[in-house]
N, C-alpha and C positions, 0 to 999 in steps of 0.2 A: 384352826382359828383364821378368820379373814382379816384383811386390813381394816382397821378401825380408826376413828378420829383420835382416840386415846393413844393408840400405838404410834401412828404416823400422821401427824396433823397435816403435813404438806400433801401427802398422797390422798388423804381423804378429801381435801379441797380439790385435788387434781381430778378426781372422778367427775366432778361437775364441770370443771373447765374443759377437760378433754372431750366431753360429750358434744361440745360445740365445734369440734374439729371436723371440717368438711373438705371436699375436693376444691382445689383452686379453680377460679373462674376460667383461667386460660392455661390448660394443661400443656406441658411440653411434650413434643413428639420425639420418637427415636431419631437421633441425628441432629436435633436442634442444638445450636451453639449458645452457650451462656458466657457472659463476660467473666473471664478468669479473675479480674480484679474484684468483682463482686463475690465470686465464689470463695475467694481467699480472704474475705472480710466477713466471717460469720457473725451473726447477730448474737446478742445475749451474753457476751463476755465469757463464753464457755470455751476454754482452751482446746485446740485441736491436739490430738495425740498422734504425732506423725511417725510413720515408719519409713525408713529409707533416707537417702542422701538429700540434703537441702538443695544440692546442685543437680539433681536428676533432671533429665530433659523432659520427662513426662510426669505430670501430677494426676493421680487418680483419686477422686473423692467418692466414697460410698456413703449414701444415707441408708441407715439400717435400723430395723426395729427388732428387739429380742424376741418378740412373740410372732414374728413373721417366719413362716416355714421356709420360704424361698431364701430369706437371709440366712437361716440356719443351714440350708443345703449349701449355699455358697461358702459360708464360714467353715463348714465341716469337710466339704469335698473338693473345693477349688482353691480356697485361700492358701493352704499350706504350699501347694505347688506354685501358685502365683508369687508368694513371698520369696520362694527359693529362686525362681527364674527371673524375676523382675526387680524385686525390692533389694534382695541381698546382693545383686549384681550392680546396683547403682543406677539402673535404668528408670526406676519409678519411685516417686515419693507417694506413699499411700496414706490416706486419711480415712478413718471410719468415723462418721459423724452421726450423732444421735438424731433419730426421728421418732419422737414419742407419740404413739397412737393410743395408749391406754395406761392405766395405773401400773401394770406389771412391767411395761417397757421402762417407765420412769424409775421403778425400783431397781431394776438391773443396772441401768446406766448410773444411778446414784451410787450403787455399790462399786461399780467399776471405777468411778471417779474417786471414791474414797480409798481405793486400793493404791492410788498414786501412779505416777508415770511408768514405773517399772512393772507394775502388775495389772495395769488397765486392760491390756489386750488379753491377758490370761483369764481375768474375770469374765470378760465378754465371751471368750471362746468356751469357757466352762459352761456358761449358761446356754449357749447355743447347742452344745453337745448334749445337754440334759433337758432341752426344751420340752420333750414329750413327757417329762416327769413333772416339772413345776407348772408349765403353762396350762396343763389340763387338770391340775389338781383341784379337788373340792375345797382344799385349804391351802391356797397359794402362798399365803404368808409363811406358813410352817414349812412348806416345800422349799421356798426360796431361802429361808433361814437355815435349813439343814445343809443346803449346798454351800451357803456362805460360811458356815462353821467349818466345813471341810477346807475352805480356802483360808482359814485363819481368823475369821471374824469371831467376836464374842457377841453375846446378847447386847451388851452396851454399845459396842462399835457399830453393830447392825442398826440399832435404833437411832444412833446419832447420824448415820449416813442417810437415813430415810426422812430426816427432818431438816435437810439442807435447803432452806428456802431460796437462797440466792441461786443455787444450782438449778432447782426446779424452774424458777422464773426464767433463767437463761435458756433452758431447754425448750420452754414454751416459745421464746423468741426465735430460736433456731427453727422450730417447726413452722412458725408463721412465715418466716423469711423464705423457707423452702417452698411453701405453698404459693405465696403471693409473688415472689420475685423470680423463682426458678421454675415454677409451674409443675412442681413434683406432684405426681398422681398415684404413686405407690412405692412400695419398698420390695427389693432394693432398687435404688436408682444410682447409677454411676455417672461421673463426669470425667472424661478423659481429655485433659487439656481443654476443658470447657464443653466438649461434645457430650450430649445426653445419650446415655444407654440405659434403657429401662428393662427391668425384669431379670430373670435368671440369665447368667452368662457363664459359658464354659471358659476354660483356660484358652482354648483355641480361638474363641470369639474375641476375647480380650486381646490376645496376641495380634489378631488381625487389625485391631485399632491402634495398638501401641507400637508395633514394630516399625511402621512407616514414619513414626514421629521420632525415632531414635536416630541420631546422625550416623551416617555411614562410617565415620571415623571414630565413633564412640568406643572407648576401651572399657569393657566391663570389668568390674572388680571380681575377685574370686568369691564365690558364694560362701558365706560364713557357715561354720558348722552349726548344726541345730543347737539352739540355746538350751541349757539345762533348765528344768522347771524351777521357777523362783520359789525360795523357801517361804513358808507361811510366816506372816509378820507376828511379832510378839503382841501380847495382849495390850501393851502400852502404845502400839502404833495407832495412828489415826484410823486406819482401815486396812482391810486385807486385800490380797491379790486376785490372784488366780494364776419369692424372687419376683421389678414389678411392672413390666409391660403386660397389659391385660389381653391375652389371646382368648377369644370367646370360648373355645372348646376346652383348652388346657391352659389356664392362667399361669403365668410364670412369675407373677409378682403379687404381693398383697396390697390391694387397693386401699387408699385412704378413705375410711368410712367412719361414721360416728361411733364412738365407743359405746359398748353396751353396758 
């Protein structure tokens, strides 16, 4: 079963709206500086889900898309070590921010938001790990729903999540701000204390940017033990839990192109 207007009114409308999404007229280049005050004032009233200390000397913002293979590679292969080395030690405040390129992106972020602050990152991580299953499915709605059920969603909470008009409108505003104000041209795009980093990034590449920004007298906190997996929410809960500089030969990011 595919997404339909009957099942998900907001996402059906989104298919048309997202087809208008194009590349910003002035794309940011690797190393460009963006005003941190603007970066920390996201449009659309979509709350950031922050990981790490509010007093961390470095803020890293990632704009990500669930259907972006480079974003999945970062989430699956780099992010766990990055969290351990930089977020859990108090050096970095990390924010993953939605960049919705198509209807499937919107669905995953809506489900993550419905999971609440505790489970937001678990939902995203789960969909990144299973990207090859649902993103290529001939029946994407069914595939996304089956994964959602494993995270504790019911049919009712799943449907409710995908008809959150305010959230979808907010994510549209986030996308337009990233394109027009920050010059984002693909996902993932990172901002390290305002410095633009585009495309796939290894832990070593991120470390090279972050380490010089950490004061010499900074005292790191002891890395926290790995958190236990969050339990699935009860059926009565509102919802459940759980790369893009473009190199010509081998692109490391998913460019912003019109949705098909």
